[in-house]
C-alpha positions in Angstrom: -4.5 15.8 -24.1 -1.4 13.9 -24.3 0.8 14.9 -22.3 3.5 13.5 -19.0 2.3 17.2 -17.3 -1.1 18.0 -18.3 -2.9 14.6 -18.2 -6.4 13.6 -17.6 -6.1 13.7 -13.7 -4.1 17.6 -13.7 -7.6 18.4 -16.0 -9.4 16.8 -13.2 -7.5 18.7 -10.5 -8.0 22.0 -12.2 -11.7 21.3 -12.7 -11.9 21.1 -8.5 -9.8 23.9 -8.4 -12.2 25.9 -10.7 -15.2 25.3 -9.1 -13.4 25.5 -5.5 -12.2 29.2 -7.1 -16.1 30.5 -7.7 -17.3 29.6 -4.1 -14.3 31.8 -2.8 -14.6 34.3 -5.0 -17.0 37.4 -4.0 -18.6 37.7 -7.1 -21.9 36.0 -7.5 -21.0 35.6 -11.5 -17.7 34.2 -13.6 -15.2 36.5 -11.8 -16.2 39.7 -12.9 -14.6 43.0 -10.9 -16.4 45.8 -11.0 -15.7 49.6 -9.4 -17.7 52.7 -9.5 -17.1 55.0 -12.2 -18.6 57.7 -13.2 -20.7 58.0 -16.7 -18.2 54.4 -17.7 -20.4 52.6 -18.6 -24.6 51.9 -19.7 -25.4 49.7 -16.7 -26.5 52.1 -13.7 -25.7 51.4 -10.2 -26.7 54.4 -7.4 -27.0 58.0 -7.3 -25.1 60.4 -5.0 -25.1 63.6 -3.8 -23.7 66.2 -6.6 -20.5 68.1 -5.5 -18.9 70.9 -7.1 -17.1 70.0 -9.9 -18.7 66.8 -11.0 -19.4 66.6 -14.4 -22.8 68.6 -14.9 -24.2 65.3 -18.1 -24.9 62.5 -14.9 -27.3 64.8 -13.2 -30.4 63.0 -13.1 -32.8 65.8 -14.2 -35.8 64.2 -13.1 -35.1 63.4 -9.5 -33.9 67.3 -9.2 -37.6 68.1 -10.5 -39.2 66.3 -8.1 -37.0 67.0 -4.7 -35.3 70.3 -6.0 -31.7 68.4 -4.8 -29.0 67.8 -7.4 -27.9 63.8 -7.8 -25.4 62.0 -9.8 -25.8 59.3 -11.6 -23.2 56.3 -10.6 -22.8 53.6 -13.4 -20.8 50.4 -12.5 -17.9 49.7 -15.2 -16.2 46.1 -15.4 -12.4 46.1 -14.7 -10.3 43.5 -17.0 -7.7 41.7 -14.5 -4.7 41.2 -16.4 -2.8 38.1 -14.5 1.1 38.1 -15.6 2.5 34.9 -14.9 6.2 35.2 -14.6 8.2 31.5 -14.3 11.7 31.2 -13.1 13.6 28.5 -15.4 17.1 29.0 -14.6 18.7 25.8 -14.4 18.7 25.8 -10.2 15.1 25.1 -11.5 15.8 21.7 -13.3 16.4 20.3 -9.4 14.3 18.4 -6.9 12.0 15.8 -6.9 9.6 16.6 -8.7 11.9 19.1 -10.4 10.9 22.6 -9.4 10.2 23.4 -13.3 7.4 20.6 -13.0 6.0 21.8 -10.3 6.3 25.7 -11.5 4.2 24.8 -14.6 1.3 23.0 -12.9 0.8 25.9 -9.9 1.2 28.6 -13.2 -1.3 25.8 -15.5 -4.0 25.8 -13.0 -3.7 29.7 -11.7 -3.7 30.5 -15.5 -6.7 28.0 -16.3 -9.0 29.6 -13.4 -8.4 33.0 -14.9 -9.0 32.2 -18.9 -12.4 30.5 -17.0 -13.0 33.5 -14.8 -12.7 35.3 -18.7 -9.2 37.4 -17.1 -6.6 38.2 -19.4 -3.3 35.7 -19.1 -0.1 36.5 -19.9 3.2 34.5 -19.1 7.0 34.6 -19.5 9.9 32.7 -18.6 12.6 34.1 -17.7 16.3 33.5 -16.3 18.9 35.9 -16.9 17.0 36.8 -19.3 13.4 37.2 -20.3 12.3 34.5 -22.5 9.4 34.8 -25.4 6.0 35.7 -23.9 2.9 34.7 -24.3 0.9 38.0 -24.7 -2.0 38.8 -22.4 -5.4 37.1 -23.7 -8.9 36.3 -23.2 -10.8 34.0 -23.6 -11.1 30.1 -22.8 -10.6 29.1 -26.2 -7.0 30.4 -25.0 -6.1 27.0 -21.9 -4.4 24.8 -24.7 -2.2 27.1 -26.3 -1.3 28.3 -22.5 -0.8 24.6 -21.7 1.5 24.2 -24.7 3.7 27.4 -23.7 4.4 26.2 -19.9 5.1 22.5 -21.6 7.8 23.9 -24.0 9.8 25.4 -21.1 13.2 24.1 -20.2 15.7 25.1 -17.6 18.9 27.5 -18.9 21.3 29.9 -17.6 21.1 31.6 -14.2 19.4 33.8 -12.3 18.9 37.7 -12.6 15.8 38.2 -10.5 16.3 42.1 -10.4 17.1 43.0 -14.1 14.5 40.4 -15.7 11.8 41.4 -13.2 12.8 45.3 -14.0 12.6 44.9 -17.7 9.3 43.2 -17.3 7.6 45.7 -15.5 9.4 48.6 -17.7 8.1 46.6 -20.7 4.5 45.9 -20.2 1.8 47.6 -22.0 -1.1 46.7 -19.0 -0.4 46.5 -15.2 -2.2 43.8 -13.2 -1.5 40.8 -11.4 2.0 39.8 -11.4 2.6 36.2 -10.1 6.2 34.9 -9.4 7.0 31.8 -9.2 10.8 30.8 -8.3 12.8 29.2 -5.7 14.7 33.2 -5.5 18.1 31.9 -6.2 20.3 34.6 -7.0 23.5 35.9 -5.1 22.5 38.9 -6.6 19.0 39.2 -4.6 15.7 39.7 -5.2 14.6 43.2 -3.8 14.5 45.7 -6.7 13.2 43.3 -9.1 9.9 43.2 -6.8 10.3 46.7 -6.0 10.0 47.3 -9.7 6.8 45.4 -10.4 5.3 47.0 -7.0 6.1 50.4 -7.7 5.0 49.6 -11.3 1.8 49.5 -10.2 1.7 45.8 -10.3 -0.5 43.6 -7.7 2.5 41.3 -6.6 2.2 37.6 -5.7 5.6 36.1 -4.9 5.6 31.6 -4.9 9.0 30.5 -4.2 9.3 26.8 -4.4 11.8 25.1 -2.3 12.9 21.4 -2.3 12.8 19.1 0.9 17.0 18.8 0.2 17.6 22.5 -0.1 15.9 22.8 3.0 17.0 19.7 4.9 20.2 18.2 3.5 21.3 15.1 4.3 24.9 15.1 3.3 27.9 13.5 5.6 31.2 13.4 4.7 33.7 14.5 2.0 32.2 16.3 -0.6 32.5 18.5 -3.9 29.9 20.7 -4.5 29.0 22.2 -8.2 27.3 25.2 -8.2 24.4 24.2 -11.4 24.3 27.9 -12.4 28.0 28.6 -12.7 31.3 27.0 -12.6 32.2 27.3 -9.1 33.0 24.3 -7.2 33.7 23.7 -3.3 35.1 21.1 -1.3 34.1 20.4 1.8 33.9 17.9 4.8 29.8 18.2 5.8 29.2 16.8 9.5 26.2 17.6 12.0 27.5 21.3 13.1 27.9 22.5 9.9 24.6 21.3 8.4 22.9 22.6 11.4 24.9 26.1 10.5 23.2 25.8 7.0 19.8 25.3 8.2 19.7 28.3 10.4 21.3 30.4 7.1 18.4 28.7 5.1 15.9 29.7 8.0 17.2 33.4 8.3 16.9 33.6 4.6 13.4 32.3 4.2 12.6 34.9 7.2 14.4 37.9 5.5 12.3 37.3 2.3 8.9 36.9 4.3 9.9 40.0 5.9 10.7 41.6 2.7 7.4 41.0 1.0 5.3 41.8 4.4 6.5 45.4 4.4 6.0 45.9 0.5 2.8 44.4 0.6 3.2 41.6 -1.9 1.7 38.5 -1.2 4.2 35.7 -0.1 3.7 32.3 -0.3 6.4 29.1 0.1 5.9 25.7 -0.7 7.6 23.1 -0.9 7.5 20.4 -3.8 6.8 18.0 -2.0 3.0 19.6 -1.0 0.5 18.6 -3.9 0.1 21.6 -6.0 -3.6 21.8 -5.8 -2.9 22.6 -2.0 -1.0 24.8 -2.9 -3.3 26.6 -5.4 -6.2 26.3 -2.8 -4.4 28.0 0.3 -3.8 30.7 -2.4 -7.6 31.0 -3.5 -8.3 31.2 0.2 -6.3 33.9 1.1 -9.1 35.8 -1.3 -6.0 37.5 -3.5 -7.6 38.1 -6.8 -10.4 40.4 -5.1 -8.8 43.4 -5.4 
């Protein structure tokens, strides 16, 4: 595949991650998720004692004739997991070395690749201050390169409105599932209501926050004019050691606040610097076993 983002080396790493994912997942076959549901599948699983209110159609009368007790047939039903990949394409994602958007595309492509190989449904949508044109959830390995083309076409534009776009997505989605939000979360209006909307909308939520090293530990010095890439705001200031230390403290407090918020909402949270190889982040995610809901 001719691509600077999804080249042969990238594909080799994806295949390595897919093989590792098969070892991590508890399911011995291709990632099916099964639950016990009475009478919803032809595949018999087990028996259990009949209880008042159970459906008589699933009583095993042969067992009753031998034991003089009522037992209910229990069947296994395959559950279809839908993975929703939501990628921040606001202007702040253009920054970084590598650019945060390029890193986000690789992480999203890796998770989508694993999902499609596991026969899950995978969909994607970009967002900034509005939701972009979505790639509807689809299933099958034949969708992999269409997904890659979708990610490769993404461009940074506009500001960020995490609360509004995630709330709209939760309201508009016809099918819930696993919502993976990939963003730097640089939004002056916050992120809490948007993540809450997904969680309260019966999505399992994974937040992957991407940061660049220059955002964590800037090396500025002297007189500067700062320009907000997502607005027209500018500010002149003189940077010294004391101001840099204050910035680092504020940044650390902000990251801790996000982590605490997610822990209270039972939202899975991973933070990664873009200097970390994308495959290491994906492997860390897989080892947590969050796919296995």
